[in-house]
Residue, then its C-alpha position, 0 to 999 in steps of 0.5 A: m654216262k650212263l647209270s644204273p638206278k643204284a649210281a643215279i641215286e648215289v649221284c644225287e646223293e653226292a651232288t646234295r653233299r656237295g651243294v650241286f643242284v640236280g637239274i634232269v633225270e632222264a630215265g630209259h633201258w640199257y640195251n647191250p651195248g647202248f642206252q634207249p632214253d624214254m622222253s616220256t620220263r624226263w624230270d627237268s626241275l630246274k623251274f624249281y631252282k630258285d624255288i627249292d633248296i638243294k636238298l629237297n630237290n634232290d630228294i625229290a629226284i630220287e624219289n623219281i628215280n625210284g619210280d621210275v625203277t618200279d615202272g621197270y626203267t633200268a639205266f639214268l642219265i643225270t644233269v647237275i647244275s653247279q650255278v645258273s646264271d640270271 
């Protein structure tokens, strides 16, 4: 599902409330009727999973979204991780 910047931030906030880790944020552009991802704006936090608490991680994801919006990106894909196996 492609998300507006506002909706992407709301997903990150809801993930924090539910104790779910935001693993990937992908920014892109919405061109009616499609989403064009820009792989140069992918934010992947999985490497931090064991080092950072969920709230801090998800706050960093929101900061990333805000930065991408400033750079002109209009749509986002969010990947959440409920648990990671070792």
